C-alpha positions as CSV (number, residue, x, y, z in Angstrom):
1,X,21.1,-30.4,3.7
2,X,23.3,-29.6,6.8
3,X,25.5,-27.2,4.6
4,X,22.4,-25.4,3.2
5,X,20.9,-24.9,6.7
6,X,24.3,-23.4,7.8
7,X,24.4,-21.1,4.9
8,X,20.9,-20.0,5.2
9,X,21.2,-19.5,9.1
10,X,24.4,-17.6,8.6
11,X,22.6,-15.3,6.1
12,X,19.8,-14.7,8.4
13,X,22.2,-13.9,11.3
14,X,24.2,-11.5,9.3
15,X,21.1,-9.7,8.0
16,X,20.1,-8.8,11.6
17,X,23.3,-7.2,12.5
18,X,24.0,-5.4,8.9
19,X,23.4,-2.0,7.6
20,X,22.2,-2.2,4.0
21,X,22.6,0.6,1.4
22,X,21.8,-1.3,-1.8
23,X,19.4,0.7,-4.1
24,X,17.6,-2.2,-5.4
25,X,16.7,-3.7,-1.9
26,X,14.6,-3.0,1.0
27,X,13.2,-5.1,3.9
28,X,9.8,-6.4,4.4
29,X,7.8,-5.8,7.5
30,X,7.1,-8.8,9.7
31,X,3.5,-8.9,8.7
32,X,4.1,-8.5,5.0
33,X,6.5,-11.6,5.3
34,X,3.7,-13.8,6.9
35,X,1.8,-14.5,3.7
36,X,5.1,-15.8,2.2
37,X,5.1,-18.7,4.8
38,X,1.3,-19.3,4.7
39,X,-0.6,-21.9,2.6
40,X,-1.5,-18.9,0.2
41,X,2.0,-19.0,-1.0
42,X,1.5,-22.5,-2.5
43,X,-1.8,-21.8,-4.4
44,X,-2.2,-21.2,-8.1
45,X,-3.7,-17.8,-8.9
46,X,-4.4,-16.0,-11.9
47,X,-7.9,-14.2,-11.8
48,X,-9.5,-16.9,-13.7
49,X,-13.1,-15.7,-12.6
50,X,-12.4,-12.4,-14.3
51,X,-11.1,-14.2,-17.5
52,X,-13.7,-16.9,-17.9
53,X,-16.5,-16.0,-15.5
54,X,-15.9,-18.9,-13.0
55,X,-13.3,-20.2,-10.7
56,X,-11.2,-23.1,-12.1
57,X,-8.5,-23.2,-9.3
58,X,-10.3,-23.3,-5.8
59,X,-7.3,-23.5,-3.5
60,X,-6.6,-19.8,-3.4
61,X,-10.3,-18.8,-3.8
62,X,-10.8,-16.9,-0.4
63,X,-7.4,-15.5,-0.1
64,X,-7.5,-14.4,-3.7
65,X,-10.3,-12.0,-3.0
66,X,-7.8,-9.8,-1.3
67,X,-6.6,-8.7,-4.7
68,X,-9.9,-7.2,-6.2
69,X,-11.4,-6.2,-2.7
70,X,-8.3,-4.7,-1.0
71,X,-5.2,-4.4,-3.1
72,X,-6.4,-3.0,-6.4
73,X,-8.7,-0.4,-4.9
74,X,-5.9,0.6,-2.5
75,X,-3.4,0.9,-5.3
76,X,-5.9,2.9,-7.4
77,X,-6.2,5.3,-4.5
78,X,-2.5,5.7,-3.9
79,X,-1.5,6.0,-7.7
80,X,-4.6,8.1,-8.5
81,X,-5.2,5.8,-11.4
82,X,-8.5,4.4,-12.7
83,X,-6.8,1.3,-13.7
84,X,-4.1,-0.8,-12.0
85,X,-2.5,-4.1,-12.9
86,X,-0.7,-6.2,-10.2
87,X,0.1,-9.2,-12.2
88,X,3.7,-8.5,-13.1
89,X,6.0,-10.6,-11.0
90,X,9.2,-8.5,-11.1
91,X,10.4,-5.2,-12.3
92,X,11.8,-6.8,-15.5
93,X,8.5,-8.6,-16.2
94,X,6.7,-5.5,-15.6
95,X,9.1,-3.8,-18.2
96,X,8.4,-6.5,-20.7
97,X,4.7,-6.2,-20.3
98,X,4.8,-2.5,-20.6
99,X,6.9,-2.6,-23.7
100,X,4.9,-5.2,-25.4
101,X,1.5,-3.7,-24.7
102,X,2.5,0.0,-25.4
103,X,4.8,-0.5,-28.4
104,X,3.9,-2.7,-31.4
105,X,6.3,-5.2,-32.9
106,X,8.3,-3.3,-35.3
107,X,7.7,-0.1,-33.6
108,X,10.0,2.7,-32.3
109,X,10.8,3.4,-28.7
110,X,12.8,6.1,-27.2
111,X,14.6,5.2,-23.9
112,X,17.1,6.6,-21.6
113,X,20.7,5.6,-22.5
114,X,22.8,3.8,-20.0
115,X,25.1,6.9,-19.9
116,X,22.1,8.8,-18.6
117,X,21.1,6.0,-16.1
118,X,18.9,3.9,-18.2
119,X,18.5,0.2,-17.3
120,X,21.0,-2.2,-18.9
121,X,18.4,-4.5,-20.0
122,X,15.9,-2.1,-21.7
123,X,17.4,-2.3,-25.1
124,X,17.9,-6.0,-25.0
125,X,14.3,-6.7,-24.1
126,X,13.2,-4.4,-26.7
127,X,15.2,-6.0,-29.4
128,X,13.7,-9.4,-28.4
129,X,10.3,-7.9,-28.8
130,X,11.0,-6.5,-32.3
131,X,11.1,-2.9,-31.1
132,X,13.7,-0.4,-32.6
133,X,15.1,1.7,-29.8
134,X,16.5,5.2,-30.2
135,X,18.4,6.8,-27.2
136,X,16.8,10.0,-25.7
137,X,19.1,13.0,-26.1
138,X,20.9,13.9,-23.0
139,X,21.8,17.5,-22.2
140,X,24.3,16.2,-19.4
141,X,24.4,13.2,-17.2
142,X,21.2,14.0,-15.4
143,X,19.0,16.0,-17.8
144,X,17.3,15.6,-21.2
145,X,18.3,17.9,-24.1
146,X,14.7,19.1,-24.8
147,X,15.5,20.9,-28.1
148,X,17.2,17.7,-29.5
149,X,14.1,15.7,-28.2
150,X,11.8,18.0,-30.2
151,X,13.6,17.4,-33.3
152,X,13.9,13.6,-32.7
153,X,10.1,13.4,-32.1
154,X,9.4,15.2,-35.3
155,X,11.7,12.8,-37.2
156,X,10.8,9.6,-35.8
157,X,7.3,9.8,-34.3
158,X,8.0,7.1,-31.8
159,X,5.3,4.8,-30.6
160,X,6.5,5.0,-27.0
161,X,8.8,6.9,-24.8
162,X,10.0,4.7,-21.9
163,X,11.6,6.7,-19.2
164,X,13.6,4.3,-17.1
165,X,16.3,5.3,-14.7
166,X,17.8,2.5,-12.6
167,X,20.7,4.7,-11.9
168,X,19.6,8.3,-10.8
169,X,20.0,11.1,-8.7
170,X,17.6,13.5,-10.3
171,X,14.5,11.8,-11.6
172,X,13.7,13.0,-15.2
173,X,10.6,15.3,-15.1
174,X,7.8,14.0,-17.4
175,X,6.0,17.4,-17.8
176,X,8.3,19.0,-20.6
177,X,8.4,15.5,-22.4
178,X,4.6,15.3,-22.5
179,X,4.4,18.9,-23.7
180,X,6.6,18.1,-26.7
181,X,4.8,14.8,-27.4
182,X,1.5,16.8,-27.5
183,X,2.9,19.5,-29.7
184,X,5.0,17.3,-32.0
185,X,3.9,13.6,-31.9
186,X,0.6,13.3,-30.1
187,X,0.2,9.5,-30.8
188,X,3.3,8.7,-28.7
189,X,2.8,7.0,-25.4
190,X,4.8,8.3,-22.4
191,X,5.5,5.7,-19.8
192,X,7.5,6.1,-16.5
193,X,9.4,3.1,-15.2
194,X,9.2,4.1,-11.6
195,X,10.8,1.0,-10.2
196,X,13.3,2.8,-8.0
197,X,11.0,5.5,-6.9
198,X,7.6,4.0,-6.2
199,X,7.9,4.2,-2.6
200,X,8.6,8.1,-2.9
201,X,5.7,8.4,-5.3
202,X,3.1,6.4,-3.3
203,X,3.9,8.3,-0.1
204,X,3.7,11.8,-1.7
205,X,7.4,12.5,-1.5
206,X,7.8,12.7,-5.2
207,X,5.4,13.9,-8.0
208,X,3.0,11.3,-9.3
209,X,3.9,10.6,-13.0
210,X,0.2,10.5,-14.1
211,X,-0.3,14.1,-12.6
212,X,3.1,15.1,-14.4
213,X,1.9,14.0,-18.0
214,X,2.7,10.4,-18.2
215,X,0.1,8.1,-19.8
216,X,1.2,5.1,-17.7
217,X,3.8,4.3,-14.9
218,X,4.8,1.6,-12.7
219,X,7.5,-1.0,-11.9
220,X,8.9,-3.1,-9.2
221,X,7.6,-3.0,-5.6
222,X,10.8,-3.8,-3.5
223,X,13.1,-0.8,-3.6
224,X,12.0,2.5,-2.1
225,X,8.5,0.8,-1.9
226,X,9.5,-1.9,0.9
227,X,7.3,-4.6,-0.6
228,X,7.7,-8.1,-2.0
229,X,9.3,-8.9,-5.4
230,X,6.5,-7.9,-7.7
231,X,5.4,-5.1,-9.9
232,X,2.5,-3.0,-11.1
233,X,1.3,-0.8,-13.8
234,X,-1.2,2.1,-13.5
235,X,-3.0,4.4,-16.0
236,X,-6.1,6.5,-16.6
237,X,-6.4,5.6,-20.1
238,X,-8.9,2.7,-20.8
239,X,-7.5,2.2,-24.3
240,X,-4.0,1.6,-22.8
241,X,-5.3,-0.5,-20.0
242,X,-6.8,-2.9,-22.6
243,X,-3.4,-3.1,-24.4
244,X,-1.6,-3.9,-21.2
245,X,-4.4,-6.5,-20.4
246,X,-4.0,-8.2,-23.7
247,X,-0.3,-8.8,-23.0
248,X,-0.3,-9.5,-19.3
249,X,-2.9,-12.3,-19.5
250,X,-0.3,-14.2,-21.7
251,X,3.0,-12.9,-20.2
252,X,2.0,-13.8,-16.7
253,X,-0.3,-16.8,-15.6
254,X,-0.1,-17.6,-12.0
255,X,1.1,-14.1,-10.4
256,X,2.1,-15.3,-6.8
257,X,-0.8,-15.1,-4.4
258,X,1.6,-15.0,-1.4
259,X,3.2,-11.8,-2.8
260,X,-0.2,-10.2,-3.8
261,X,-1.2,-10.4,-0.1
262,X,2.2,-9.1,0.9
263,X,1.9,-6.2,-1.4
264,X,-1.5,-5.4,0.0
265,X,-0.1,-5.3,3.6
266,X,2.8,-3.2,2.5
267,X,0.4,-0.5,1.0
268,X,-1.8,-0.8,4.1
269,X,1.2,-0.1,6.4
270,X,2.3,3.0,4.2
271,X,-1.2,4.3,4.5
272,X,-1.8,3.7,8.2
273,X,1.8,3.7,9.7
274,X,3.5,6.8,8.8
275,X,4.1,6.3,5.0
276,X,4.4,10.1,4.3
277,X,7.0,10.5,7.0
278,X,8.9,7.4,5.7
279,X,8.9,8.9,1.9
280,X,10.0,12.3,3.1
281,X,12.5,10.9,5.4
282,X,14.3,9.0,2.7
283,X,14.9,12.3,0.8
284,X,16.2,14.1,3.7
285,X,18.4,11.4,5.0
286,X,19.8,10.9,1.5
287,X,20.7,14.7,1.2
288,X,22.2,14.9,4.8
289,X,24.1,11.7,4.2
290,X,25.7,13.1,1.1
291,X,26.4,16.4,2.6
292,X,28.2,14.8,5.6
293,X,30.3,12.5,3.2
294,X,31.3,15.4,1.1
295,X,32.3,17.5,4.1
296,X,34.7,14.8,5.2
297,X,36.5,14.9,1.8
298,X,34.8,12.0,0.1
299,X,34.1,12.5,-3.6
300,X,30.3,12.6,-3.9
301,X,28.6,13.2,-7.2
302,X,26.7,16.3,-8.2
303,X,27.7,18.6,-5.3
304,X,26.8,21.7,-7.4
305,X,23.3,20.4,-7.7
306,X,22.6,19.4,-4.1
307,X,23.8,15.7,-4.5
308,X,20.4,14.2,-4.8
309,X,16.7,14.6,-5.1
310,X,16.0,10.9,-4.6
311,X,17.0,8.0,-2.4
312,X,20.4,7.4,-4.2
313,X,23.8,8.8,-3.2
314,X,26.9,8.2,-5.5
315,X,30.2,8.1,-3.9
316,X,33.8,7.1,-4.7
317,X,36.9,6.3,-2.8
318,X,39.7,9.0,-2.6
319,X,42.5,8.7,-5.2
320,X,44.5,5.7,-4.8
321,X,42.2,3.6,-2.8
322,X,40.9,0.4,-4.4
323,X,37.1,0.4,-4.5
324,X,36.9,-3.5,-4.6
325,X,39.0,-3.9,-1.4
326,X,36.9,-1.2,0.4
327,X,33.5,-3.0,-0.5
328,X,34.9,-6.2,0.9
329,X,36.1,-4.5,4.1
330,X,32.6,-3.0,4.3
331,X,31.0,-6.3,3.8
332,X,33.1,-8.0,6.5
333,X,32.2,-5.2,9.0
334,X,28.5,-5.6,8.2
335,X,27.9,-2.7,5.7
336,X,26.4,-3.9,2.5
337,X,26.9,-1.7,-0.6
338,X,26.4,-1.7,-4.4
339,X,29.8,-1.3,-5.9
340,X,29.9,-0.6,-9.7
341,X,32.6,-0.4,-12.3
342,X,31.3,3.2,-13.2
343,X,28.3,5.4,-12.9
344,X,27.0,8.2,-15.3
345,X,29.4,11.1,-15.4
346,X,31.9,9.5,-13.1
347,X,35.4,8.0,-13.9
348,X,36.2,4.8,-12.4
349,X,34.6,2.6,-9.8
350,X,31.9,4.1,-7.6
351,X,29.3,3.3,-5.1
352,X,25.5,3.5,-5.9
353,X,24.0,3.8,-2.4
354,X,20.4,4.2,-1.1
355,X,19.1,5.4,2.2
356,X,15.7,3.7,1.7
357,X,16.4,0.5,3.8
358,X,18.0,2.6,6.6
359,X,15.1,4.8,6.8
360,X,12.7,1.8,6.7
361,X,14.6,0.6,9.9
362,X,13.9,4.0,11.6
363,X,17.2,5.9,11.0
364,X,16.8,9.8,11.1
365,X,18.9,12.8,10.3
366,X,20.5,12.3,13.7
367,X,22.0,9.1,12.5
368,X,23.4,10.4,9.2
369,X,26.4,12.1,10.5
370,X,27.6,9.1,12.3
371,X,26.8,6.9,9.2
372,X,28.8,9.2,6.9
373,X,31.7,9.3,9.5
374,X,31.8,5.5,9.2
375,X,31.7,5.4,5.5
376,X,34.3,8.2,5.2
377,X,36.8,6.0,7.3
378,X,36.5,3.2,4.8
379,X,36.2,5.3,1.5
380,X,39.5,7.2,2.7
381,X,41.3,3.8,2.8
382,X,42.6,4.4,6.3
383,X,42.2,2.4,9.5
384,X,38.5,2.1,10.8
385,X,38.9,1.7,14.7
386,X,36.3,-0.4,16.2
387,X,34.4,-0.8,13.0
388,X,32.5,-3.9,14.0
389,X,31.4,-2.4,17.3
390,X,30.3,0.7,15.6
391,X,28.2,-1.2,13.1
392,X,26.7,-3.3,15.8
393,X,25.8,-0.4,18.0
394,X,24.2,1.5,14.9
395,X,22.2,-1.6,14.1
396,X,21.1,-2.2,17.8
397,X,19.7,1.3,17.6
398,X,17.6,0.2,14.7
399,X,16.3,-3.1,15.8
400,X,13.6,-3.7,13.1
401,X,11.4,-2.4,10.4
402,X,9.6,0.8,11.3
403,X,6.4,2.4,9.7
404,X,4.6,-1.0,10.0
405,X,2.0,-2.9,12.3
406,X,3.3,-4.3,15.6
407,X,1.7,-7.2,17.7
408,X,-0.6,-5.0,19.7
409,X,-2.0,-3.6,16.5
410,X,-2.8,-6.9,15.3
411,X,-4.5,-7.9,18.8
412,X,-6.6,-4.7,18.4
413,X,-7.7,-5.6,14.9
414,X,-8.7,-9.0,16.0
415,X,-6.3,-11.1,14.2
416,X,-6.7,-14.9,14.6
417,X,-4.4,-16.6,17.2
418,X,-2.7,-18.7,14.6
419,X,-1.6,-15.6,12.6
420,X,-0.6,-13.8,15.8
421,X,1.7,-16.8,16.7
422,X,3.2,-16.7,13.1
423,X,3.6,-13.0,13.2
424,X,5.6,-13.4,16.5
425,X,7.8,-16.0,15.0
426,X,8.5,-14.1,12.0
427,X,9.0,-10.9,13.8
428,X,11.6,-12.6,16.0
429,X,13.6,-13.6,12.9
430,X,13.5,-10.0,11.6
431,X,14.7,-8.0,14.5
432,X,18.2,-7.4,15.7
433,X,17.7,-8.9,19.2
434,X,15.3,-11.7,18.1
435,X,12.5,-10.0,20.0
436,X,8.9,-9.8,18.4
437,X,8.1,-6.4,17.0
438,X,5.7,-4.6,19.4
């Protein structure tokens, strides 16, 4: 146990002094962490009243009402959807439910190839579900070949088009895809897996897939959407809602009440604490960061297209510099990155970076030049003078999550004393200096 405690304590200490650029990660607010250490986390919960007309597990009854009374109506409002489902417990679980509900066993599904940024697990999950997959034709690394897609639709008449981009700079626009579906294969369902961009969509920084023609959309809730590890699905189509329902009831039983409440808090904070600014700032920070990196001679993907239109930035080391060694040096200095063996359209190892968590901590355009300068020093392979001090000073300027409720907000809302004490304790564990978030 002693070894475990030291490992966990070391992780927490490092997290408070690190800068994280990993696209699949973000940081929960102090209040959104609270349900994960309350009794609600331990309670079994799967909407049995809706299933059977009566409660069967009573431990989470009162807290469980947060889902139908607060979370689902709020998510309906933010997604513009008549129907939402918050039972998925992760992004991959969400993917599995969507595929199984929207494409029959033995059916055909078009999906984004890995060379176009598609998720590496999509075809494997589909195969296990008895679904035949056909790769969507790509015009280039970042865009669909619409003429070829029209031919493929006429030939295959797929049951489902699953737009999933875990690696992306320019999210695929569903509108021309839906237009081709309506003209060529009207029974095809169009689903957008928005796991990486949900925080941008729900804050209005990116177009809502439903208004852009998707029949359904959804995904994980812990990337640009800075919530717990869960997922959701949204649609305006009652028939598709019923198909998702029929699968979700059996693919998920207990769907984690603590995380349900944490997601509700995250969405309330996005609504009430500057979510629109958060989403817009992610896009602006990513663009500025990429521009500053490129200006310092670092290879950055897609300079001719403006580098990025989402949270991700792709960069490489200069010629002759080992990316693995750079990633380790950055880690040792307190900069956490996602190094991959390759990225679509790039030769050799590359860094898939995100500005979502830095924005969540309160970083603005004024910080991007300094961050890019620090990155450029590492990626160029040269010495990085005072790197520990530079990272420490940057992190101190960003002491804890922004765009969220503070202690005084909770007092004003009449939070019970016990929850205030818990919030203060959790807040101290999150902020750089160990001070409660005010």
